[in-house]
N, C-alpha and C positions, 0 to 999 in steps of 0.2 A: 375644188371647183376651178375651172379654167377662167382666165381673164375675160374672155368673151361672154361666158355665162354670167359672171358677176356684173358686168356692164349691162347686160340685158335685164337682169333682175333690178338693178338700180333704175333703169328706164321704166320697168314695169311698176315699181313703187311710185315713181314720179307721175306716170300716166294716170294711175288710179286715184291719186290725190285730187279732190275737187278744187275748182278755182278759188273758192273762198276759204280753203282750209288754212290752218295755222301751222307753219313749218316747225315752229318751236315745239309743238306737241307731237308732230309726226317724225321728226328727225331722230329722237331718242330710240324709237322703235326700230328704225333702220339700223341704228348703231348697235342695238341689242342683237339683231339678226347677224350683223357682220362680226360681232365679238365671238359668236359661236363658230365662225368659220375661219377667221384670220387673226394674225397678230396685230398689235396696236398700230404699228406703222402703216400697214395695209388698210386697216379700218379707216384711218384718216384719209387716205388716198381715195377710197371708194365713197366716203361720205361727201367729198368734194364733187365726185362724179354725180352723185345723187342730187346735190345742190344745183349743179348746172342743169341737169335734166328737169328738175322741179321748176326752176325759174323760167326755163324755156317754155314749159307748158303753161305757166301762170301768165305769160305775156299774151296768151290768146285773148282776143277781145270778146266781150260779152255778147257782141252782135253775132259772132260766129259760133255761139255755144252749141247749137243743134248739130252744126256741121262738125264741130270739134268732138262731140260725143261719138258720132258715127265713126269718125277717123280714129279716135282712141280705141274703140271697140275692135276695129280692124287691127290696129297695132298691137293691142293686148293679145289677140288671137295669134298674130304673127310671131310675137316674142315667145309666147308659151309653146307654140309648135316647134320653134327653133330650139328651145332648151329642154323640151320634154324628154328626149332620148339621152340627155346628158346628166340628168338628175336621178338619184336613187329614189325609191319610194319614200324613204324616211326624209330625205331632203325636200321632197314635194310637200310632205305633211308640214314640215317646218315653215316652208314658204307660205303655205296656205294659212297656217296659224298666224304668222307675222302680218300677212295681208289683212286678216280679220281684225287683229289688234290695231293695225295701222288705220283702217277706215273708221274704227270706233274710238280713236285716241281723243277726240274732242267731245265724247259723250254719246253721239248718235250718228250713225252713217246714213247716207241717202240711199234710196232704192237703187239708183244707178250704180253706186259703188258696190252694193251687194251683187248686182248683175255682173259687174266686172269680175268680182272674186269668184262667182259661180262659173263664169266663163273659164277662168283659170283652172278651177277644179275639174270641169268637164274636159278641158284640153289635156290635163294631167291624167285623165282616165281614173279619177277618184270617184267611187260610187256615190250616188246622191245621198243615200242614207248615212254614209260615213261623213260626208260633207255637212249634213244637217246636225249630226251629233257633235262634230267639231265646232260648228257655229254656236250651238247651244252652250257647249263647255266654255268657249272663249268669251262669249258675251254674258256669261252668268254673273249675276249680281251677288254681292256679299250677303251671306245668310241664306241664300237659296241653293239648294242641292239638286241638280238634275236627277231625275228618277229613272235611271237605266243601269243595266248590269255592268257596263264597262267603266263604272266610276268606283273609286275607292276613297273613302273618307278616313283621314288620319286625324284623330282627335281624342280627347279624354271622355267624350260622351257619344254613345252610339245613336245614330239617327233612327227614328221610329217610322215604321210603315214605309220603308223605302226598299227598293230592289238593290240598292248600292251595297258594296262590300265595305268592311270596316276593319281598321287596324288601330289598336289602342296605343296611345302614348300620353303620358301625364305632363309632357313638356310644352304643350301648345295652348295658347289662349283662344285661338281661332283655328278652324280646320284647314287642312291641306286637302285639296281635291286632286286626285290622280285619275287621268283618263288613259285607258289602254286601247290603242288602235290595233285591232286584230289584223287588218290587212297588211300593216307594216311591222307588226310585232314590236310596237314602240310605246313608251310610257312618257306622258307629259303631265306636268302638274302646275297648280296655281295656288298661291297662299294669300289669304285675305286678312291676316292679322297684322298687328303693329310690332310684334316682337321681332328682334333681329334674328334672322336665320341665315345660314350659309350653305351653299351647295358647293361641295369640294373646295371649301375655303373662300368662295366668292359670295359677297352679300346678295341675298335674294330680294329683288324689288317687289313691292306690294303690287298686286293686281297684274302681274306679268306671268306669262306662260313660259315654263322651262322644260327642256327635254332631259330625261334621265337615261343614263347609259350604265353599262356594267361597271361595278366598282364605285358608283356614285354613293354619296352619303349626305343627308341633310342633317345639319347640327345647329343647336342654339349656341349662345355665348358660353354656356357651361359644358359644351361639347357632348351633350346628350345626342346620340346618333339615331337616325332612322336610315337603315341600310337599303340599298337597291334590292338585295336578296329578300329582305323582309316584305317589301312591297310586292315583288313577284310572287312570293309565297302566299300573301294575302289574297291575291287574285286567283291563285290556283287551288287554294285550300278546299273549297267546296267540291271541286271536280275530282279530288283524290278519293278513290274508293277505299284503299287500304293505306294506312299510315305506316311509316317506318321509324323505328327508334333504334339507332345504332349506338350501343353503349360499350365503352371501354372502362373496365374496372380493375384497379390495382395491378396493372399490366407490367410485367418485367420479362426480360428474355436474356438467356446466357448462352454463349457459345459452348461447344463440347469441351473446350479447354477450361471452362469455368469462368471465363472473363465475361463481365456484364456487357451486353450489347445494347440493352434498352433499360433505362431506369424507370422506376415506378411512375405511371401516368394514368390519368383518368380523364375521359371527356365523352361527350355525347353529341351526336349529330342526327339530323332528321333528313328526310328525303327532299329532293329539289335543290340540293346545294352542290356547288363545285368547290371541293376542298383541296387546296394546294399544300404540298409537303416540300419544304426547302431545307437545305443544309449543305455544309461543305462536304467535299468528297471524303467518304469514310465515316461520316457521322451516323449512318444507320438508316438512311431514308428507305432503301430497298428492303432492309430487314424489317422495318416497321410495317411497310406495305405487305410483306409476306406474312407477318403475324396477324395483321388485321384481316387478311383474306383467308386465313386458315391454313396456309401452306406450312407455316412453322407453328410449333406448339409452344406457348409461353411457359416460362419457368414458374410464374405465379400469375394469378388474375384470370380474367376471362373477357372474351369479346362476344357480345350478345346482339342478335338481330331479332327484335320483337320477343326477347326472352329466350331465343334459341342460341345455344353455344356453337360458334363456328367450328370448333374442334370436336365437340362431343355429338353434335346433331347434324353431321354432314349429310345424312340421307334426307332429313327434313328440309335442309337448306339447298338441296341439289337444284341448280339452275338459278338460284337467287343471286349468287355472286359471280361476277365476271372479272377476268384478269387479263390485261394486255401487258406482257413483259416488254422490256426494251429490246429484246432479241427479235430478229426478223423471223416470223413464223409461216412464211409463204413457201410453197413448193415451186421452185424456180422454173420448172419445165411446163407448168400448167398456166393457163390463161387466168386473167383476173376473174372471169366468170366461173371457171372450173374450181379455182381455189375456194371461192365463196360457196359454190353449189355443193361440193362434196362435204364441206364443213357443215352446211345446213342439213344435209342428209344425216350426218352423225349426231345432230342436235334435235331433230324432230322425227323420232321414230314412228309417230302415229299419224303424221301428215302424208298426204298423197304427193306424188311427184309434181302434179299441177300446182298444188298449194305451196310446195317448197319453191318451185320456180317463180311463183308470184312474189313470194317473200324476197327472194334473191334479187329480182329485178327492181323491186321497191327500194331495197337498201342501196343497190348500186346507183339508182337515180338520186336518192336522198344525199348520198355522199359524193356525187359528181363523178362517179366512176363508170357510168353506163356507156359513155362514148368509147371508152378504152377496154370494154369488157372482153373483147376477143384478142387483146394483146397478151403475149407471153410475159409473165412477170419478170423473169430473169433473176439474177443474183444481185446483191448490193454492189458488187464490183463490176458485174457485167449488166448494167442497167438497161431494161427495156421500158420501164415506166419510171417516172420521177420519184424522188425521195418522199415528197409529200403524198403522192398517190400510194406509195408503198405503205406509209403510216396509216393512211385512211383505210386501206384494205385490211391491214392488221387489226385496226379497230373494228372494222365491219365484221370480222370473224366472230367477235364477241357481241356486237350490237344486234346481229341478226337474231340471236336467241333472247334478246330483250331482258337482260338481268336487271334486277331492281337496284343493285349496288355494283358499281364498276370501279376497278382499280387499274390505274395505268402507271407504268414505270417509265418515266422520261419519254413521253410520246413525241417530244419535239427535238430530241437529240439529233444532231446532224442535219437539221432542216434550216432553210432560209427563214428570215423573220416573217416573210409573207406566208410561207407554208405553215409556220408555227402558229400564226394568228388564225389561219384557216382551221387548223386542228382544234384549237381552243374554242373558236366560234362554234364548231360542230359539237364539242362537248357541252358548251354552255346551252346550246339549243336542246340537248338531250336532258339536261337538268330541269328545263322548263316543262318537261313531260313528267316530272315527279321522280326522276332518278337521282340517286346519291352517288357522286363520283369523287374518288380520291385520285389525285394526280401528283406524282413526283416530278418536280420541275427544276430546271437548272438555268440560271441567268435569264429570267423572263424579261421581256420588254415591258414598258410602262402599261401599254394597252392590255397585254396578257395578264400582268400582275393585277390589274383592276377587275379582271373578269372573275377572279376567285371570290367566293362568298366567305370563305374561311381560310386562314393560313396557319399551318403548323410548321414551326421552325425547330430544327434539331441542331444542337451543338456537338462538338467532338465528344466521343465517348457514349453516345446514345442518350443525351440529355435533351428533353423537350423544354425549350425556353420561351416559347410563345405559342398561343393557340387562340386566335381572335380574328378580327377584321383585318384584311391585308393592308389597307391604306393606313389604318391606325398603328400598324407595327412600327413605323418610323417614329411616330410620336412617343410610343411606349419606350423604345430603346434610347431615343434622344433625351427624354425626361429622366431616365435612369442615370445617365452620365452628366446631367445638368447642362446640356448644350444650349447655347443662347437662343437658337431658333427652334427649340423643342416642339413648339406648337404647330410648326409647318410640316405637313406630310407630303405636300405636292409643290412643285415649282410654281411660284405665284405668277410667272409670266406665261408658261406654256401648259401648266397643269400636269406635267409628267411626274411620275414617281420613279426614283432610282433605287431599285431593290438592292443593288450592290452596297448601298450605304449601310444596310442592316448588318452585313458581314464585316464591313469596315469597323463598325462599332463593336460587334461581338469579339472580334480578334484584335482590338485596340492594343497596341504594344507600349510597354513602359520605355521611357527615355532614360538614357544614362546621364551622367553628370556633364557630358559634352553635348547633349542634345541629340544624340544619335539613337535610332530605334534599336531596341534589344529584341531578342527572340522570345522574351517572357511576356505573356499576355497580362494586361492590366486586370482583367476580370476573368477568372477561371470559369470553365463550363459549369462547375457545380455551383458557383455563385449566381450565375444567370438562372440556373435551374431553381435554386432556393428562392430567388426573387420572384420567379414565375409562380412557384407553388404558394407563395405568400399572397400574391396579387390576383391569382386566377379566380375566375368565377366557377367554382366547382358545383355546378347545378345544371339541371336540364334546361335547355333553351326555352325561351318564352313561347316559341312557335311549336314546341314539341307536343304531340298529342298525349292525352292522359294514358297512363300505363294500362288501365283496364281496357282501353280502346285498342291497344296494339298487342297486348300480351298473348303469345302463342297463336297469333293470326298473321299469316304471311300473304304477300301478293300472289295472285294466280299466275303461274308460269307455264308457258306452253312447251318448255324444254322437256324432252323425254328421250333418253338414250335408247336407240334401237336394240333389239335382241342381239345376242352374240353372233348368230349366223348372218344376220343382216349387216352387222358391222363388218364381218369378214368380207361380204360381197362388196360393200362400199369401199373398204380399204383396198381390195383387189382391183376394182375398177379405177380407183384413183391412182394407184401405183402403175397400172398398165398404161393409162393415159399419159402419165408422166414419163414413163420409159419410151413409149412410142413417139413422144414429142422430142425426145433427145436423140437426134439422128446419129450423132457420134457414138453414143452408147449402143444403139441398135446395130449399127454397122460392125462395131467391134465384136459384139457378142454373137452375131449371126455368122461372121466370117472367121472368127478366131479358131474354132475347132476344126472346120474343114480345111483351112489353110495349113494349120499345124499338122493335121493328118496327112495332107498331100506332101508337104515338105519332108516330114519324117519318113513316110513310106517310100518316096522317090529316092531319098538319100541312102536309105539302108537296103534298097532292093538289089542285093548282091547276086551276081551270077558268074559262073566260071567262064572266063573269056578265052580259054584255050580253044585251039582249032579242033580239038577232039570232041568238044561239046557240040552235039548236033541237035539237041532239044531246046536250046536257049535257056530262058529263065526257068528254074525249077524251085518250087516251094521247099522241096525236100533238102536241097543243097544250100539254101539261104541261111548262112550262119547267124544272121541278125534278127531272126524271128523272136528269140527270147528278149532281145533288146527292144524290139517293137512293143512286146507285151508290157515290159517294165516301164518304158517311156509313156505308153498309153495311160498307165495307172498314175504316173507322176504328173502328166499333163492334166489329167482329171482332177487330181488333188490341187495343183497350183491354180488352174483357171477357175475352179469352183471357189477357192478361197479368195482370190483377187476379185472375182465377180461379186461376192457378197460382203467383202470386208468393209465397205463404206455404207452399206444399206441402212444400218441403224444409227450410226454416228451422224449421218447427214440429216436424219429426222429427229435427233435428240431433243432439240428445242421444241419442235412440234409435238413430240411425245410428252414433254413436260406439261404442255397445255392440255393435251388429250387425257393425261392422267388426272389433271385438275378437274376435267369434265367427267371423270370416272368411266372413260371408255375402256373397253376390254383390251388388256395387253395380249391375252391369248388370241383374240381375233386378229389383232394387228400382226403378231408374229406369224400366225398361220397364213395370212395373206402374203406376207413376204416369202415364206417358205414355198407356198403354192406356186407363185410366179417364178421363183428361182428354180424350183424343181422342173417346171415346164421348160424353162430355158435349158436346164441341164439335160433333160430328156432329148431335146433337139440336138444339143451339142454332142451328146454321146452317140446319137443316131448318125449325125453327119460324120463324126470321127470314125465310127465303126464302118460305115458304108464306104467311105473313101479309102481308109487305111487297109481294110480287108480286101477291097477290090484291087488296089494297086499291088499288094503283096500276094494276092491270090490265096487268101485264107478262106477256105470254102466251107459252106454249110454251118457256120457258127456265128452268124450275124446276131441272132437273138441272144445267145449266151454272152458274147462280148459286150453287146449293148447293155444287158442287165447288170453285169458287174461294173462296167464303166459308169453307168448312170448311178448306181449305188455309191460308187466312190465319189462321184461328183456331189451326190446328196450329202454324204458325210462331210466333205470339204466345205460345202455351203454352210452346214451347221457350225462347223469350226469357225468359218469366216464371220458368221453372225455373232458367235460368242465373243470373238475378239473385237468385233465392231461395237458390241454392247459393253465390253469390259474396259476398254481403254479410252482415254480422254481426247486424243487427237488422231487425225488421219496419218500424220507422219509416224507416230508411234506404231500404228497398226501395220503400215507397210514396212516398217523396220522389223517387226516381229514375225512377219510371214516367212522369211528365209529360215528363222530359227525353228519354225514348225515344219517346213518342207525338208530341210537338210537331214534331220533325224529319220524322216520317212525314207530317204534315199539310202543313208548309211546303215540303218538298223533293219532294213527289210530282208536281209539275208541274201541279196542278189549281188550287190557290188562287193560286199565282203561276206563270205559264208560264215554262218554262226559258229562253226567249229574252229574258225580262224580268229575269233575274237578272244579277248582276255578270259582265260579259263576260270578266273576267280568269280566271274559274273555269268558264266554259261555252264550248260550241262550237255554232254554229248548225246544223251538219249532223247532230248526234247528241245523245242524252241525255247530260248531264254525268256524270262518274264517280260523284258522290254520289247521283245518281238511280238508278244501277245497283244500289245497295245498299239502296234504299228499297223495302220490300215493298209498301207502299201503292201505289206507282207501278205495279209489276208486276201487282198484283191489279186495280187500277182500269183500267189499259190493256187487260187481258185481257177484262174485262166490257164496257167501252165499245166496243172494236172488234168483239167478238162480237155485242153487241146491235145495232150498226149494220149490220154486214156480213151476219149470218146470220139476221136476222128474215125472216119469210115474205114480206114485201113486197120487201125489198131484195135478198135472196139470188138470185132468178132474174135480176135485171137488173144485178147488181153487176159482172159481167164486162164488160158493155158500158159501164157507167158509168165503170169504171176506165180503159178504153181511151179513152173520150171525154175524160175529165179530163186524162189524161196527154198525149194528143195536143194538146189545147187548150193546155196549159202549154208544150209544146215549140214549137208553131207560133206562138203568140201572144206568149210571154214569152221563152223561151230563144233561139230562132232570131232573133227580132226584136232581142234584146239583142246577139247576136253580129254581126248585120248592121250595127247602129248603130256598133259598135266598128270594123268594117272601113271603114265610111263615114267615121268620124272620122279614121282613118289616111289615107284618100285626100285628105281636105280639109286636113289639117295635117301631112303627112309632111315638109314642108320647113321646118317651124317648130321651132326648137330648144327653145323654151319648152314645147312639147307632147310632147317626146320621152319624158319620164318617164311621162306618161299613156298614150302609145302602147305603151310597153314593158309596162305593167301590163295593157293591153287584150289584147296578144298572148299574155300568160301565161294570161289567162282563156280566150281562144280555143283555145289549145293544149290546156289541161286539159279543157275541155268537149268538144272534138272527139275527144280521145283516149277519153273515156268513151263517147261516142256511137258511134265506130267499133268499139269493143269489143263493145258491146251490139247494135248494129243492123247486121246483115250484108246487109240487103235493099237498101240504097242504096249503090251502088258509086261510088268516086271514085279517081282517080290522084293526088290531092293528097298531098304529102309534108309532114306537119305539122312536120317538123324544119326546114322552110324558113320557118316563121312567126315569124321574129325580125326586128326592125327593120333589122338590117344584112344580112339574108339574103334577105328576101322580094323576089320579082320581080313584074313586072306579070302574067306568066302565072300565078303562084301566086295572085294576087288574083282573077283571072278564075275559076280552078278553085275557089277558096274560095267565091266568090259562087254559082257554079253548083251546088256541093255543097249549100250552104245552101238554095238555091231548090228543089233536088230533095228535100231533107230535109223542107222545109216542105210540099211537095206530097204527100210520103209520109204525113205526119201528117194532112193534110187528108183524104186518101183513107181513112185508118184511122178518122178521126172520122166520116166519112159512112157508112162501112160499119157501124160499131158503132151509129150512130144509126138506120140503116135496120133493123138486126136488132132493136133495142130497140123501135122503132115497130111492127114486125110483131108482136112479142110482146104489147105493150100493146094493139094493135088486136084481137088475138085475145081478150085478157082483157076487152075493153070493147065487143065487137061488138053486144051487145044492151043495152037500158036496165037490165035486171036484173043482167047481168054487170058493167056499168059501175058500178052502185051497190055491188055486191059488191066491186069493185076499189077504189073510193073508201073503202069501210069497211075493207078490208084495210090500206090505207095509214094510215087513222086509228087503227087498232088496233095496228099493228106498227112504224110509222115515227115516230120522235120528232124534231121539228124542232130543239129545243134541243140535243139530242145531235149532230145533223148539223152545227149551227153550230160546235160545239166540235171535233169530229174533222176537219172540213174547214177550220176557221179562216177561214170565208168573210167574216167581218167585218174581216179584216186588209186594209188598203188597199194595203200594199206586198206585191205577190205574189212578188217575187223579190229576193234579197239577194246582193250581191257581197261576198265576204269572203275575204281571203287567197288570191286567185288562182282562186277558184271561184265558181260561181253556185249559190245554194241556193233551192230551192222553199219558199215560206212558207205556201202554202195547199194544200188537197186532199191532205194527207199520208195520209189514210186510203186513197187510191187509188194510193199510190206504194210500190213494193217497194224495200227498202234495197239498196245496192250491196255493203256490207261484210258480212263474216261476223260474226255475233253482234251487233256494234255496229249499232244502228239508230236511226232517228228516232222520236220519240214518235208514237203512233197508227199505226205501220206495221201493215198488215193481215196481213202475213206476214214471217217473218224467215229469213235465210239462215244455214244451219248449215255445219259443216265439210265435209259431203259435197257442198256446192255447191247443194243443193236448198232450196226455200222451204217452210216449214211455218207453219201458222196461228199467229198471235200468241197466241191463247188457250192452245194446248197448249205452246208454248215458254215462255210466262210461267208457266204452271202448273208446268212442270218446274223452272224457276229457283226458284220458291217452295219446292219440295220439296228442291231441292239445298241451299238456305239452311237449311232445317229440319234436314236430315241433318248439315250442318256444325255447327249449334248443338247437336245431340246429342253430337257428339264433344267440343265445348268443355265441355259439361256433364259428360260421363263423366270427362274428365281434369281437371275443375275448373280450367279455364284462368283464369277471372275471379278466383277465390279465390287461386290461385297467383300471379297477376300482382300483386294487392294485397299479398300477403305479401312478394313480392320487393321491391316499392317501399317497404314499411314497414321491412323489414330494411335496405335501402339507406339510407333516411332516418335510421334509428337509428344505423347505422355512421358516416354522415357527421356526424351530430350529436355522436356520441362522439368522433370525430376532431377536430372543432372545439373541443370542451371540453378535450381534451388539449393542443391547440395554445395555448390560453389559459392 
């Protein structure tokens, strides 16, 4: 209170005192009022001010009494109006109580004094019924109990035929009456007996009214306590429909290494309590909290809620438990309202949007967040709202679903003392509604410390060393070490409790012979633990409901997780809102692909600058088209991966909470994938549109878009996998180059597969590592489609393929086989040539077997099983030569026929000068010479390769169909599948990319990467521990 307010109140007390009153009876009441507001020095100062005002008013003559009453009434009204806006409702109630005591201090007040006090009540806007109840309570005589519901009787005998509430205690000779003021949420009491009682260590005066606050305790000389929480519980007991019994039985917990994290403990709590958990860093506070809420499975024992096990009966307890971790669980790009609204949608699947909106607004108002509801939350480093507001919003995420039991891990960390008190005030108010709350707290102030109804203290190593009333904890530990002031729990001057003293005692160090502190503790954690186990009250609290009343009965919870599809829609809307609010993210993702496409296409748009060039830019002569196709694939891979790499890791803490709520991981992942795929579709479209337009790649927009979009989709899934599998964003962005570089090197474009280490490659097919490189599948699909299916090549491709294959067979393959049989005839009697001849026959047998299988048009009675050096006869040689000659003639005929048909087609297309010009322009616009060089490998000098008993074609691979199922050479125009049919490479490769994408979804869903790392980490830890034990 300010100085002016206190002076005004002293004047108010003085004015109300009647002229014939005795100051000696009135003054102690003023002093009692001041003692509750000020320290001793200021109490004396303001008592002098009261004395001065009192004597001034007493000097008024009896003759002017009527005038004085009228004047006093005006002054009372003036003073009350002045201070009304400066006093809290609780302070107004205290002033009113002290005024009622003040005017009745001499036995009986006058009617005029009652009128003065009533004027004060009216000016303070205190309802008349509240004033009348206060008046009855304050003026109540010993032995009389007011008969209304707002009264609690604390005694060893229950009153009969009364509406009042009752709390049993055997320690009192006369009752304590407690009045609960509903309008101010305040408790006041009066004691009528002669036994010495103490309120927070201060003697309670008989027939005086006292206010109770959080942490208060009334004790007798033997320190039998009546706690504030017991009084609150007694008032609330009848209004609780469902009772809660939270039981911890024989609980222990061990880390994976086998080290004990929590030693055996048992305790029981009931609803309506605020339980604090304190301990030094590393003592196991968060571990205990996670065991109690069911996140961790204990090594032994069980945690029961009305008989239901938190680990075994998760389905039955769904929605009963709430958990607020110390991590920030807000989406920084959403507003305060949006964070809470989308959370509410995920918690109330059966409520309408209107009902959810009503709940959200109510919670925002209750937590003082309504005024900032449209502010963006921001990150803890880039703050848009204050730290206290962030904490309240984090708590609101759980409170909105109204769990019966709430666990909070350090909700005040990083907050100012004022914000910390606001958070604990909020939690205390929630317990008054019947909730049970466990809070891990660190270095609480005295006011916060007193708010707890129960305090659990852990010592190093997971030992619980205290579990009882917070204020009594100091007495408990002081008495153990026989400290002189062991009976004092609070400062006798200011009433504060220093919680740090507890840890000073716990960690008390031994002194050496020189009086210096050593690092050795005087009392080991196990000693404190043993002392606690010996002295603890291992029983159900007195206020606990009977087991038959709570067993297998749980509070009604409105929490209901929506269906998976509805979750998907909510997750999608939430993520879309978040991304749209992030302007930097949207600009980058909307402009990245088109800008890269424009830069790439403009830079590589090559044209012949010779004066002889009269047509300008020509698609046909641009040597960089293969580079564009390859870079388009690499850009898709890189941008897709970077776009998705932080999607899951940034939500990891939020997902931990959503997993606690049993929300669908499948729905969450699909929402991420859906949004990213939509972005990828746009990026692929923008890239294709701009790149193809600049480079004049015509009539293939859809085909380019589909492959690039599929590549983007694959890379997005890869990015999501590493986002899920690694622990930090730094690690993720370090790993991306390790994933991209193999895509570049092993794609077969930068370095041809046949130029790689022959120990890991095969000349006939793509090596195994090429089969898992998505860049290869995407590039091959586009390159083959661009070459085969452009408007110039597509009509003549069938004839070109026959010509090139016939040409290879007659000029390369058959000629090679003839040379080998000729070699045999020349050197068959030379022993030194035998090995060479054997190899040659192996090649002949293998190649003839393939030809006989494929070509049924050329008949022969040659038996290839005779083609061995020790079996072959002259007749076999003649048959072989004849067959090879016939085969060659067959391919010559095929070549001529195909050439004839192609010439006829070309002649038709060029029969007039106009058509000829059009056909030349068609080739210039659709056929690219650089791409032809790559897919035909025409610059390769060695056209055929003998390897491991086979002959391999080295050129014109774009015209060759593969022989094996699935396994094919690079740039194969079609691929053979299991049904024996050939399908275009474009569609086969597209299917492979999507198969890989689906596989990546399953690895993502089951967190394969994360689990693999955890497995190896645990294995490494165990091996290390084993080695340490051996040494």
